[in-house]
C-alpha positions in Angstrom: 15.8 40.6 -67.9 18.8 41.6 -65.7 17.2 40.6 -62.4 16.3 37.2 -63.7 19.8 36.6 -65.0 21.4 37.7 -61.8 19.1 35.3 -59.9 20.0 32.4 -62.2 23.7 33.1 -61.8 23.3 33.2 -58.0 21.5 29.8 -58.1 24.3 28.3 -60.2 27.0 29.7 -58.0 25.2 28.3 -54.9 24.9 24.9 -56.6 28.7 24.9 -57.1 29.4 26.0 -53.6 26.9 23.5 -52.3 28.8 20.7 -54.1 32.1 21.9 -52.7 30.7 22.1 -49.2 29.4 18.6 -49.4 32.8 17.3 -50.7 34.4 19.0 -47.7 31.7 17.6 -45.4 30.9 21.1 -44.3 27.3 20.2 -43.6 26.4 23.5 -41.8 27.4 25.6 -44.8 25.8 23.1 -47.3 22.5 23.4 -45.5 22.6 27.2 -45.6 23.3 27.1 -49.4 20.6 24.5 -50.0 18.1 26.7 -48.1 19.2 29.8 -50.1 18.6 28.0 -53.3 15.2 26.7 -52.2 14.2 30.3 -51.4 15.4 31.4 -54.9 13.4 28.9 -56.9 10.3 29.1 -54.7 9.0 25.7 -55.7 9.7 22.0 -55.3 13.4 21.4 -55.9 14.5 20.3 -59.4 16.5 17.1 -59.9 20.0 18.6 -59.3 18.8 20.0 -56.0 17.3 16.7 -54.9 20.5 14.9 -55.8 22.6 17.3 -53.7 20.1 17.4 -50.9 20.5 13.6 -50.4 24.1 14.4 -49.3 22.8 16.5 -46.4 22.3 13.4 -44.2 24.9 14.0 -41.5 25.3 10.4 -40.5 28.6 8.5 -40.8 26.7 5.2 -41.3 23.2 3.8 -41.3 22.4 0.4 -39.8 19.1 -1.3 -40.4 17.5 -3.6 -37.9 14.7 -4.5 -40.3 12.0 -3.5 -37.9 11.5 -1.2 -35.0 11.1 0.7 -32.8 14.6 0.9 -31.3 13.9 0.9 -27.6 17.4 1.2 -26.2 20.9 1.6 -27.6 24.4 1.7 -26.2 28.1 1.4 -27.0 30.5 -1.1 -25.4 33.2 0.4 -23.2 35.8 0.2 -26.0 33.4 1.6 -28.6 33.8 -1.3 -31.0 30.4 -2.9 -30.3 26.9 -1.4 -30.4 24.0 -3.1 -28.6 20.4 -2.3 -29.6 17.2 -3.5 -28.0 14.1 -3.6 -30.3 10.7 -3.9 -28.7 7.5 -2.2 -27.7 8.1 1.3 -26.3 5.9 2.8 -23.7 5.1 5.9 -25.7 6.5 6.7 -29.1 6.7 10.5 -29.8 4.7 11.4 -32.9 4.0 14.7 -34.6 0.2 14.1 -34.5 0.4 14.0 -30.7 -1.2 10.5 -30.7 1.0 8.1 -28.9 1.0 4.4 -29.7 -0.6 2.0 -27.2 1.6 1.3 -24.2 2.8 -2.3 -23.9 1.8 -2.9 -20.3 1.7 -1.4 -16.9 4.0 -2.4 -14.1 4.4 -1.4 -10.5 7.5 0.6 -9.6 8.1 1.0 -5.9 4.6 2.2 -5.0 4.1 4.3 -8.1 2.7 3.2 -11.5 4.7 3.8 -14.6 4.7 2.8 -18.2 7.4 0.3 -19.0 8.9 -1.7 -21.9 7.6 -5.2 -22.4 10.9 -7.0 -22.2 9.2 -10.3 -22.9 8.7 -9.2 -26.6 12.1 -7.5 -27.1 14.9 -8.7 -29.3 18.5 -7.8 -28.9 20.9 -7.0 -31.7 24.7 -6.4 -31.6 26.6 -4.6 -34.3 30.4 -4.5 -34.9 30.8 -0.7 -35.3 34.4 -0.9 -36.5 33.4 -3.3 -39.3 30.9 -1.1 -41.0 28.0 -2.1 -38.8 27.5 -5.8 -39.5 25.4 -7.9 -37.2 27.4 -10.0 -34.8 26.6 -12.5 -32.1 27.1 -11.2 -28.6 30.7 -12.0 -27.7 31.1 -14.0 -24.4 33.6 -11.4 -23.1 31.0 -8.6 -23.5 28.2 -10.4 -21.8 28.9 -8.7 -18.5 28.7 -5.1 -19.8 25.6 -5.9 -21.7 24.0 -7.3 -18.5 24.9 -4.3 -16.5 23.8 -1.9 -19.2 20.4 -3.6 -19.5 20.0 -3.4 -15.7 20.9 0.4 -15.8 18.6 1.1 -18.7 15.6 -1.1 -18.0 15.0 -2.3 -14.5 16.9 -4.4 -12.0 14.4 -7.2 -11.6 17.3 -9.5 -12.6 18.9 -8.6 -9.3 16.0 -9.7 -7.1 17.9 -12.8 -6.0 20.9 -10.7 -5.0 18.6 -8.4 -3.0 17.9 -11.6 -1.0 14.6 -10.4 0.5 16.1 -7.1 1.8 14.0 -5.0 -0.5 13.0 -4.2 -4.0 16.0 -3.6 -6.2 16.3 0.0 -7.5 19.7 0.5 -9.0 23.0 -1.3 -9.3 26.5 0.1 -9.4 28.6 0.0 -12.6 30.7 -2.8 -11.2 27.6 -4.8 -10.2 28.8 -5.1 -6.6 26.2 -3.0 -4.8 22.5 -2.5 -4.9 20.2 0.3 -3.8 17.0 -1.4 -2.5 13.7 0.0 -1.3 13.1 -1.8 2.0 9.7 -2.8 3.4 9.9 0.1 5.9 10.2 2.6 3.1 13.9 3.3 3.6 16.5 3.0 0.8 19.4 0.8 1.8 22.7 0.0 0.0 23.5 -3.7 0.1 26.1 -5.9 -1.5 25.1 -8.2 -4.4 27.2 -11.0 -2.9 24.9 -11.2 0.1 26.8 -8.8 2.3 25.0 -5.9 4.1 27.1 -2.8 3.9 24.8 -1.1 6.5 24.1 2.2 4.7 20.7 3.7 4.9 19.9 7.0 3.0 19.1 9.6 5.7 15.9 11.7 5.5 13.9 9.4 3.2 11.1 7.1 4.1 8.2 6.3 1.8 7.5 6.1 -1.9 9.9 7.0 -4.7 10.1 6.8 -8.5 13.6 5.5 -9.4 17.2 5.7 -8.5 20.7 5.5 -10.1 24.3 5.4 -9.0 27.1 7.6 -10.3 29.9 5.7 -12.2 32.1 5.2 -9.2 29.2 4.2 -6.9 30.0 7.1 -4.5 26.7 8.9 -5.1 23.1 7.7 -5.5 20.4 9.9 -7.0 16.8 9.2 -6.1 13.7 10.7 -7.7 11.6 11.0 -4.7 8.4 12.3 -6.3 7.3 13.7 -9.7 9.1 17.0 -9.0 11.8 16.3 -6.4 15.2 14.5 -6.5 17.7 13.8 -3.8 21.5 13.4 -4.0 23.0 11.1 -1.3 26.5 9.9 -0.4 26.3 6.2 -1.1 29.2 5.4 1.3 27.6 6.9 4.5 24.0 7.7 3.5 24.4 11.4 4.0 21.9 13.7 2.2 23.9 16.2 0.1 21.2 18.1 -1.7 17.6 18.1 -2.9 16.7 19.4 -6.4 13.2 20.7 -7.3 12.0 20.4 -10.9 11.0 23.5 -12.9 7.2 23.8 -13.4 5.4 20.5 -13.1 7.5 17.4 -13.3 10.9 15.8 -13.7 10.6 14.2 -17.1 14.0 12.5 -17.0 17.3 12.8 -15.2 20.7 11.5 -16.5 24.1 11.1 -15.0 27.2 11.6 -17.1 29.4 8.5 -17.6 32.2 10.0 -15.6 29.8 10.5 -12.7 30.6 14.2 -12.2 27.3 15.8 -13.5 23.6 15.1 -13.3 21.2 16.6 -15.9 17.6 17.1 -14.7 15.0 17.8 -17.4 11.6 19.2 -16.4 8.5 20.5 -18.2 7.6 24.2 -18.0 4.2 25.0 -16.5 3.0 26.7 -19.7 4.0 23.7 -21.8 6.3 26.0 -23.9 9.2 23.6 -23.6 11.5 21.9 -21.1 14.5 23.0 -19.1 17.7 21.1 -18.6 19.6 21.9 -15.4 23.1 20.6 -14.8 24.3 19.9 -11.3 27.6 18.8 -9.8 27.3 15.4 -8.1 30.1 16.2 -5.7 28.2 18.9 -3.8 24.9 19.3 -5.6 25.4 22.8 -6.8 23.8 24.0 -10.0 26.2 24.6 -12.9 24.2 25.6 -15.9 20.6 25.7 -17.3 19.3 25.7 -20.8 15.7 26.0 -22.2 14.6 23.5 -24.9 11.6 25.2 -26.6 8.8 23.5 -28.5 8.7 21.7 -30.8 12.1 20.3 -29.9 11.1 19.5 -26.3 9.6 16.0 -26.2 12.1 14.1 -24.1 11.8 10.8 -22.2 14.5 8.6 -20.7 15.3 7.0 -24.0 15.6 9.8 -26.5 18.1 12.0 -24.6 21.7 11.4 -23.7 24.6 13.2 -22.0 28.2 13.0 -23.0 30.7 11.2 -20.8 32.2 14.5 -19.6 28.8 16.1 -19.1 29.5 19.0 -21.5 27.0 18.0 -24.2 23.4 16.9 -24.4 21.8 15.3 -27.4 18.0 15.4 -27.6 15.4 14.1 -30.2 12.7 16.3 -31.6 9.3 15.8 -33.2 10.7 16.6 -36.7 13.0 13.5 -36.6 16.1 15.6 -36.0 18.7 15.4 -33.2 19.8 18.5 -31.4 23.3 18.7 -29.7 23.5 21.2 -26.9 26.6 22.8 -25.5 25.9 22.7 -21.7 29.0 24.8 -20.9 27.7 27.7 -23.0 23.9 27.0 -22.7 23.4 27.0 -26.5 22.7 24.6 -29.4 25.8 23.3 -31.1 24.3 21.4 -34.0 21.2 20.0 -35.5 21.6 16.5 -37.1 19.2 15.4 -39.8 18.7 12.2 -41.7 16.2 10.1 -39.8 13.0 9.5 -41.6 11.0 8.6 -38.5 10.8 9.7 -34.9 14.0 9.0 -32.9 13.3 6.8 -29.9 16.8 6.1 -28.5 20.2 7.9 -28.4 23.6 7.3 -26.8 27.1 8.7 -26.8 30.1 6.4 -27.3 32.5 5.9 -24.3 35.0 8.4 -25.7 32.3 10.9 -26.8 33.4 10.8 -30.4 30.2 9.3 -31.8 26.5 9.5 -31.2 24.2 6.5 -32.0 20.5 7.1 -32.6 17.6 4.7 -33.3 14.2 5.4 -34.6 10.7 3.9 -34.8 11.4 2.3 -38.2 14.4 0.4 -36.9 17.1 2.5 -38.5 20.2 3.3 -36.5 22.4 6.2 -37.5 26.0 6.9 -36.3 27.2 10.5 -36.1 30.6 12.1 -35.8 30.7 14.2 -32.6 34.0 15.8 -33.5 32.3 17.7 -36.3 30.1 19.5 -33.8 32.4 20.7 -31.1 32.6 24.4 -30.5 36.0 24.6 -32.2 34.7 22.8 -35.3 31.6 25.0 -35.5 33.8 28.1 -35.3 35.9 26.8 -38.2 32.9 26.1 -40.3 31.6 29.7 -39.8 35.0 31.3 -40.5 
């Protein structure tokens, strides 16, 4: 009848538009057309839809480690090399809510936390500019890899540099200064060459969770308890601001690579999701807040990353997707699909043009950030 024929013609027209959208790499439009056709047929997709659906993977490239999970991932400063650490994660997000068994427990400055068993990890390096082939770690890149591992794992490798002055907490990007937790409970800034710069963080004495420096080393951020963070001037020890988490806990905090912004992610009391609050590290003032609802909210310190300029946040969700958030506007900019297993590690490249993500099964995907800026999104919708 006429209705059936009109439906068939719409389906065919959508197929043609879908192919054109894929050819133009307009993934957002292609997804919309694909969903429209699925609703039209109301059943499992036929062969032509399955073939076109395979093109909806947003990734620029897919790298395969052979096994997983990918525990950490990061770009070299020039963007040409990608380092990945494969090993036992403390807790892998799963849709059935049953985490895998943690590798081991370790003491972390008075508190107990789950950690990565670095004894069983294996490092991989990829040449990103040469279509992702495995490469040996170049000698010239050994230093950035060492500092990156220290920033992302723990700083136990700097115990000798601490020289008995306390437990190492964080190291500056240039590797010259350490924040240490002294025996008296204070946090001190010391030199890695054995010098004592004589800076003590004012107003803190006792237990804490973890700490990190901003890129230029001028600020140090300390998670004091499950729900409180402090921002200090690392040059004179002056307390600038304290931040309280929403609801129950601080799940993770991140500092943008340019050091200007800190993102604090906390769980809501009613377990309906998480909030991400953005603060200026210069003076501690709050800049923006977004809510990440369930089921997208399941964030830890490995499966969330902030862009170098602090304007975008990428988070992993339980449906194996990545969500890119525009922190300036407090909205979602894009949803990236293609992973076939939960995402366990994400990172921005140094120039913010790419995102790398690794999953439980050892697959690493590279994504083009330039397709998901506000301007690009506006062009797609026009």
